N, C-alpha and C positions, 0 to 999 in steps of 0.2 A: 528459630525462625527470626530472619532479620528483615525489617520494613525501613524504607526510607520515606518519611512523612513530611509533606509540604503543605503548610497551611495558608489558604488564600482567602483574604476577606472578601465577602460578598454582602454589600450593605452593610448592616450592623452585624451580621453574623460571620462566623468563619467555618469555610468547608474544608475538610480534611481530604488531600488527595493522598492515596497511598500509591507509591510507585516502587518497583524493583522487588515486590513480593516473589518469594520462592518457596511459598509452603507446597507440601505434598499433593493439596487439593488442586493446585494450579500447573502441577508438573503434568507433563504427558508422557507415556512410556517410552522407553529406550528400545531401539532395534533390538532383535534379538541377539544375545551374545555380545552386547556392547555395555560398559559401565555407564554409558552417557544418556542424558535425558534432555528434556528442553523446558524452559520456562518462560511464561509471559513475563514481559518487561514492565507492563502497567496493570495495575489492579483494576478491577471493576468499578466503573465511575458512578459518583452520586448522580442523582436526577439533575438535568441541566449540564452535564458535564460529559466529555468524551474521554476516552481511554484509548492509547496507541495500540495498535494491532501487529506488534512486532514480538517475535518469539526467538530466544536465542537458545544454541546448543550448550548444555552444561555438562560438567564433569560429575563424578560419583557423588562429590559434596554439594551438588545443586548450584555450583558457581559458574558463571559463563568461562567456556573454555577459550583462551586466549593464547596465540602463538605468534612468533617471530615473522612467519611465512603464511600465505594464504592457503586455505583448503576451501572446498565447495564451489559452486558455480561462478565463473568469471564472465566478463563480457563478451568473449568469443563464444561461449556456450550459450549465453542468452541470445545473441544475434543469431547463431545456427538454428537454435531451436525454434525460433520464431521467424525465420525467413528475412533476417534484416541486414545481413552481411553487406550488402551493396546499397543499403538505403542511407539517405542523407536528408536533413532538415533543412539545410541551407541557412543554418543559424537562427531558427525558430527558438523560442523560450517556453521552457516548462516552469511553472510556478510550484513550489514545494510549500504547504502550509501546515504548520505544526505548532505545539505550545512550548512555550519556555525557550531559554536560549541554550544553545550549543557553543561553547566558546572556542571549540576547536574545529569547528565546521569546515572551514576554509583549508586549514593545514591537514586535516584527514582526508578530505577530498584530493588534496594534492598526492597525498602519498598514495591513494587508491589509483588515481590515473597514472601516475608515474610507475606502478608496479605493472600495470597492464599495457604500458606504452600508449596511452590515450593523449591527446592534446592537452596541455595545460589549461585550466578553467579558473581563472582568477579575477580577483576584484582588479587588479591593474590592467589586465588585458580585456576588461570589459565582459567576459563570460560569465562570472559569478556575482551575485549581489545579495547581501543579507541584510534584511531590514526588520523592524518592529511592524505591529498591525497598522501602526500609522505612517509607516514609511521611513521612520527615523533609522539613521544609521550609528547613531550615537548613543540613544536611549532605548536600549535593549532589555527584555525581560529578565527576570532572575534565571540562574542556571538550574537545569534539572537533569541529573546524570541519566535516569530512565529516557526521557523524551530526547536526550542528547544523541543516545544510541539510535533511536527511532530517526532523528534527523539524518545520521551518518548512512544509515540504510537507505533512506530515500534519496539522498544525493548521489549515493553509488549506484542504484539502479538505473536512475536517469543517465548516468554516465555510461552504464554497461549497454543499455538499449539504444541511446542515441548519443555518441561521442562528441557530435558537433552541435547539440543542443546547448543554448545557453540556460543558465538555472537561476531562477530568483526564488531565494529562501526567505519566507515571511513568517516570523515568530510571533504567536499570539502571547499576550500577557499572561494568560491562563489558559487552562484546557475547558473552559466553560464555552458552550455554543455561541455565547454572546460574543466573546473574544475572538474564537476561532472564525465565526461569521465575518467579524469586522476585518480580519485578516485576508479572507476570501475575497471579500468586496475591495480591499486594496490591491490585491494582486490583479483582479480583473480590470483594473485602470491602467495596467502597465504594459499592454501590448502583448500578452502572452498568449499562446496556442493553446495550453492546457493547464489545469490545475489539479494537482494530486493531493488527496486528503485521506492519510493512512490512519485513520481513527474513526472511533464510533462510539455511539452510546445506543440506549432503548430506542425502538420505534417511536418517532415523534412527527408531528405535523410539518410539512413543507416550510422552509425558511427562506425568505427573498433572497439572502445572501448567497445561496447556491443556484441562483437563477440568472446565468449570464448566457444568452444565445451567442453562438460565435465562437465559444470557448468550450474546449472538451473538459468538463470538470467530473473527474474520476473519485471514487470513494471505496475504501475497502469493506467489504460485507461481513467481516468479523471472523474471529479465530476460536469460537467456542461451539462449533457444529450447528446443526439446524437452528434457525432463529433468524430474526430480522433486525438490523442496525440502521440507525441513520447517522449521516446524511446518505448512505447508499440508497435507503428507501426513497429519497426524494425523487420526484418523477422527472426532474431536470438534471438528474445525475446518472453518470454511467457507473453502474454497481459492478465492482470487481470481485470475483470470486477466485478460488484457489485450486492448483493442481499439485499432484505429485509428478515430478518431471526426472526422467531417467535416460541414459543413453541406451540405444536400441540398434539392433542389426536389421533395420528396415530401411525403406527407400528415403524416409526422413531422417534417420539417424537417432530419433528420439520416440520415447513413448510416455504417454500421461495419462493419468487416472484423476477423479476427484479426491481432493485431499479430505480427510475425514474432519478436520477442523474449519473448514470453509463454511462461512453463514450462508442462509439462503431462506427463501420463504416468501411469503406475500403480506405486504403492508395493509394493516387495516385503517390507516391513517391518510395514506396518500393516494391520489388517483392513479388508475393505470394509464400510462402514456398511450396516445393513439398509435404509436408505431410497434407496441409488444402486442403480439398475436394471441389467438385463443390457445397456443400451445402451452401457455404459462398456467392456464385453468386458474388464475388469480382474478380476483376482481378489482384488485388494487395494484400499485406497483409491485412487480416481481423482481427479486433478487436472486441470481445475478443477470448482468448483461452479457458480460464477457470474462474471461479469466486469465490467469498465467501463474506460474509456479510460485508455490506458498508453503509447501511442506518443509519444515525445517529440517527433516531427515533427508532431504534432497535439496538442501537449502544453499544458499548465496554467500559468496565471500564478502565481508564488510570490515572495513578498517575505523576504528575508533580509539581515541586516545583520552576522552572525557572518562575519568575512573568510575565504573559501575560496578558496584560490589568489589571493588579494588582491583579490577581486571581492566586491562587496555590491550590493544594490538589487534591482531587479525581474528575475527570470530566468524562464526557461521550463523545465520540468520534465516528466518522464514516468517509465516504469518502473511495475511492478504495486505500487510504493510508492503511487503515486497511487490505484490502483483499490481497494486493500484499505480506506483509511479512508472512500471514497466509499460502498462497499457496508456498511461498518460503521454509517455515518450513516443509510443507508436502514432497516437493521433497527431503528434508534433510533426513527426516524420512524414506523415501523409499531406499534411497542411490542408486537410479537407474538413473544416471545422464549422463551417456555415450552418445556422440554424441550430438545432439540438443534435451533436454528431452521433448519439446512439441511434437516431432515426436511420442514418445511412448504414451504419453497422447492421442494423436488423434487416435492411433491404439487400445487403450483400454478403450472406453468410457463407458463399462458396469461398470467400477468401479467409477462412478460418478452419483451425484444426479441430473437428468434432471430438469432443472427449465422451467416451461412452461407457466407461467402467468406473466403479466407486461409489461410495456413499458417505454423507455426512450425519446420519442419524436415523430416526425414525420420523415418519409423517403420516397424516391421513391420506395424502395424494402423492402416490409414488414419485412423480416426476419432480416435486418439491425437494427431495432429498437423495434420490438415486441419478446418477449420471446415466444418460442413454442417448439414442440416435436423435439429433435435434437439441432443441432446448432442454436444459434442465436447470433445477436451482443451483446445486454447488458449482457448477461451471458455465452456466449461461448458455450463450451460443456456441462457446468454444474458445480456442486462444488463437493468437495472430499467426497468420500464414503469410507473411509479407504485410504490405500495408493497404491491400486493395479492399478490405472490409472496412477501412478507417478513413 
């Protein structure tokens, strides 16, 4: 077993953050007949910290599969599946908040976009900007290989869903909610339409850093099946669940079911937003609100050259880390982010693909962990079908 350990000083104590764990306990089953499996990029977080929600497809040795050419879902797939082929943002900005530094973020983004014929998105042309949680472009956090791959996944998913969106990457000094919250607060001052947060920790009380009316703040619901994570459980945040997405011979051309790894459930610490209906059967905030592809076995193509476990190149990723930036991008495409954007989505469910099959575990109330008609925990109200619900 190999672990990449990074110690971060917190006051006078040191909190050890484990990233890149590929133990058998963290791996998920391979598809039948395949030597491949999947592994979580980040280990479970300590109290007050978050873990990234990215999952990579691995080989028989448990190492990330990296190739010279891409496999997995690409931009045309994402835009086709979610009815975004003709959508345009007019140059709105999606902010990505993650922990630590990805030194190859811009270069890797360039490889991804070039591969798929997307317009260049660079610092030079004003499309891409990378800063610290204080807005510095020169004093950046330490590099962390696991979070660097998370960053590549996030940047690539914004590019896939919204090729004409500008991207602001804000790198927090550590994975503590204090630093991640500071990064969100900075992003909110930069004229962005949406802020995506592809990470989570245990259910915790609302933080003011994630309360910015007029901005779609999305967060992953988690990758460990039924259970609640923050910041997705905050009542001001759009909680984004996960699906398995495959091509199909139907009118849509795609089929979706609830992904078994998606988080869901009812917060016991955060109030139920006024727009969430009795369908949730929760007394507090219900996860999820909406969803998108997250199953690594129907995963997305990502390019990353920061060595993680000695591997770089084209890889296949999943996790609700993929679905959060996709949904944030759809909000940017709509431009309709006044107030708390989730309230509009709850009132316009006809613009969603209802996901009615699949489960993410066992629960006392069926709808919290089993997909069905209308709202359910793993997939929320459904997945984007164009931008009319956003």
